[in-house]
N, C-alpha and C positions, 0 to 999 in steps of 0.2 A: 186617729193618731197612729202613726207607724210604730210597729213593735221595735224593741231595742236592737234586734239584729239588723233590721233595715236601716235604722238610724246610724248604727256603726258603719255600715257600708257608705252612707252619705258623708259621715264625718271623715272617714279615711280619704274619700275622693276630694273633699274640700280642703283637708289639711295638706294633701299633696300638691294642690293647686295654689295654695297660699304661700306668699313669700315669708310672711311673719306667722305668728300664732293665729290659727283660725279660732273664732269665737265658739266655745263649747258651753253647754249648761254647767252651772256652778257645781252640780253634783255628779259630773261625768264619772269621776273615779269611783265613788261609792256606788252609784247606780250600776256601772258596768261590772263591778266586783260582785254585787248582789245578783245580777242577771246571770253571770257565769256560774256562780255557786248554785243557783237554782237549776240551771240547765244541766250541770254536772250531776246534781243529786237525782234529777229525773232519769237520766239515761242509766245511772248506776242502779237505781231502784228497779227499773224495767228489766234490765239485763240480769239482775240478780234473781228476779222472779221467773224470767223466761229468757234464757240466753239467745233464743232464736227470734225474739220479738223484733218486728220491723220498726215499731214505734221507738223502742230502745235504741236500735241502731241509728235511726234517723236523729234522735236526740243527741247521740254521741257525735255524729258528724257535724251537727249544728254547733255543738259546744266547741269542737276542735276548730271549725272555721271562724267562729266568733272570737275565740281566744287569739287566733292569728291576726285577725283584723284589728282587735284591740291593741295587740302588741305593735302593729305597724303604726297606729296612731300615737301611742305613747312614745315609741322610740323616735319618731319623726319630730315630735315636740321636744323631746330631750335634746336632740341634736341642735334644734333652733335655740333652745335656752342656753346650751353650752356656748354657742357662737355669741349670743347676746351678752353672756356673762364675761366672756373674754374681752369683748369690746368695752364693756363697762370697767373692767379691771385696768385697762390702759387709758381710760379717760375719753374714749370716743363713742361710748354707748349712749343710747337714749332710753327713756322710760319704756319698759316693755308693756305692750297692750295685749289684752285678751288672755293674760296669764291667770290660771286658777290659783286658789290659795296654796295648794300643795306645791305648785310650780314656782310660785314666788319665793317660798322658803328655799327651794332648790337653787333658784337664781341667786338669792342673797348669799347662800353658803358658797356656791361656786365662785362668784365674783370676789368674795372675801379671801378665799383660799388662793385664787389665782393672783390677786393683788399682793398677798403675803409672800407667795413664792417669788414673784417679780422683785419685790423689795429685798428679799433675802439673797437671791443669786445675782441680781443686777441692780444694786442700789444707785448706780450712776444714772439710771433711767428715771429715778424718782427724786429729782432735785428740787429743793425749796430754798429760798433765800429771802432776805429782807426786801423791802419795798421794790415794786416794779412798776413800770408805766402802765396805765390803764389800758392802753391800746395795744398795740399789737405787734404785728410781725416785724422782723428786722427788715432793713432795706434790701433791695435786690442786689446781687453780686456786682461788684464794680468791674468794668471792662479791664482786661489785662493790660491795656496800654496806659491806664490811669492808676497812679498809686492809690491803694485803698485808704479810705477815710474812716477812722474809727466811728462806731455808732455812739449815740449819746449814752452816757453812763446810766446803768440800771441799778446802781447800788445806793444805799442810804448814805447820807452825808457822813463823812469821817471814816467810812469802812474801807479797808484795803481792797484794791482791785488789781486785776491783771489783764493786760491787753492780749487778746488771742485772735488767731485766724482759724475759721472753721474749715476743716479738711474735707468734709463730705456732708451731704444732706443727712439730717438726723431728725428723729421725732422732736416735737416741741418740748420745751422744758417749762416747768412752773416756776415763776419768780414772784413770790408774794401773792398778790391777788390777780396777777396776769400771767400770760404765757409768752414765750419767745420762740419764734421759729428759727431753726438752725439750718442755714443754707450754705453750701460750699462757697468758699472765698469771702464770706462775710467777715468783717473785722469788728470785734465786740470788746467793750470794756466791761468785764464781768466781776462780780464779787469773787474774792480769792478762792473761797471754798468751792464754788461752782466751777470756776475756771480749772482748778486742779483736778476735779473729777473728770471733766471733759478731756483734759490733757492725758490723764491716765488711761482713759478709754480710747485714746487715739482718734477722738472726734475733732480735736483742736490742737493747735500748736501755739506756744507762747511767742509773742512778738516783743523783742527787746528794742525799745526806741533807740535810734542812733544818738550818740552823744553830740551835743552842739559843737560846731566848729569854732575854734577860737577866733576872736575878732582881731585882725591885724591892722 
């Protein structure tokens, strides 16, 4: 069985090559911490007894290299976890695989803090409303030569709605149990609260239906 230093070298190489988190032993953090503590104690003891000791100097160099390798592994994994947590906070993330227990705690805290920050500074990105269609995206933009046709209503019966035109592509919004894609030039009949948020964010503009012509 390879010693811990050799395994650290292998894990660093494999972590750098992996797009996601590389699979590590469940005790990676505790075992690495114990190995570094033991190596440090060895070189300090040797050099204390004999400052010119070659064994002590070799142990010191081994400790320094092992600590750097371990740092590379930890920081590479932290960067991956940060990216995954951000994706989870905006609703595009997936279940993280190969995360150790300590890393899952970090992931959960990061995702929660990022989600809270997003809700505080940009509440218009986190919209919810009553009932939405089970399916899905809005229709493709209408050709410019054809007058836009409003999308089917996505509000509950009896709730006030506002007709809007989407001014630019934007992230999808949550509507009840479904989501709605926002694409430029889409015309949507939205719940009043959702429509007002989009209008304030300059993502959409209100459409006022033309008054019917009098019959002569």
